N, C-alpha and C positions, 0 to 999 in steps of 0.2 A: 563050468558054466558061470557066467556073470549075470548079475541082476542090477536093474536100475531101481533104487529106492528113492521115491519122491515124497517129500513132506511139505505141506503148506501150513504156515502158522499165522494167525492174525496178530498176535501180540509180539512186537519186535523186542521188547524188554526180555522176554523169556527166550526169544530166538537167539539173541546174542549169547546168553548163558548156555543154551543148547549147543551152539557152534563151538564154544570153548570146551564143553564136555566131549564132543565128538573129536576135536583136535587132540585133546589129552589122551584119548584112546588110540590115536594114530590114524584116524580117518581123514580123508581129504574130500571136499565137496565143491560143487559149483553152487553159488548162492545168488539168487536173483531177487530184486525187489519186484513185487507183483501186486495186483489189485483184483479183487473179485468183481465180476460183472454186476453183482447185486449192488456193490458200493458205487460203481460207476453210474449205474442207472438211477440210483437214489440220491446221488450227490446234489446238494442244494446249489452248488456252483456250476454243475455240469448242465449245459444246454444240449441234451442228447435227443435227436429226433428218433422217430420210430425205427428207421433203418439206420444202423450204425456201422461205420467202417473202423477197422483197427487203427488206421492212421488218425482218424478223428479222436478216438479215445486216448491215444498217447499224447496228443497235442494239448489236451486240457490240463493235465498234470496236477490237479488238486484233489487227488483221491486218497482214501484211507489205505495205508500200506499193509502188505503181507510180506512174509519172507518165504520164498520157495527154495528148498534145499534138495539138490540132486546128488546122490552118491552112487557110484558104480562099485559094486561089491561082489566078492566071491560068496558062494552059498554059506560057507562056514562063518562069515562075518555078519550075516543078516541079523541073527538073533541079538547080538551085542548092540548093533546100531539101533534096532527097533526098541530094545529095552531102554537105551539112553533117551530116545524120543518119548516113550511111554512114561518114564519116570519124570522127566522134565515137565511134561504136559499134564501129569496125573491122569493118564489115559484120555486125554483131550477134554477133561472136565475143567481144569484150571486154565487151559489155553485152548481156544477154539482152533480147529484145523483138522488135518488128517494126514494119512500116509498111505502109500500103495506101492506095490512091486510090479515091475515089468521084467519078464524073462528076456534076456538078450540072446537071440539066436546067433548073432554074429557081433563081434566086438574087436576093434583095433585101437590101440592107443596105450598110454602109460599111466592111467589113473591108478 
């Protein structure tokens, strides 16, 4: 059984160090730049109306960045990856963010 481990971190400085630690342990991940909706709606430069489209949000481009990390893992690798994230973030006290798991009922590919 495979799992999708997703982690979102607000602090990119620590995100880079975390990615290096994951790579050293042999993990591969998909990494995306992301922005929280809270930052979009409170951005001083964003002129966001009450009703918002995703297209409009992506065109503004001046938002505070997050790093979203997606790892497809076997069950026996979960604890190792989670510990790396917990250690680097000091259990999300030093770095704001979070992580969660999704059980993959079906999976095809070569991650």
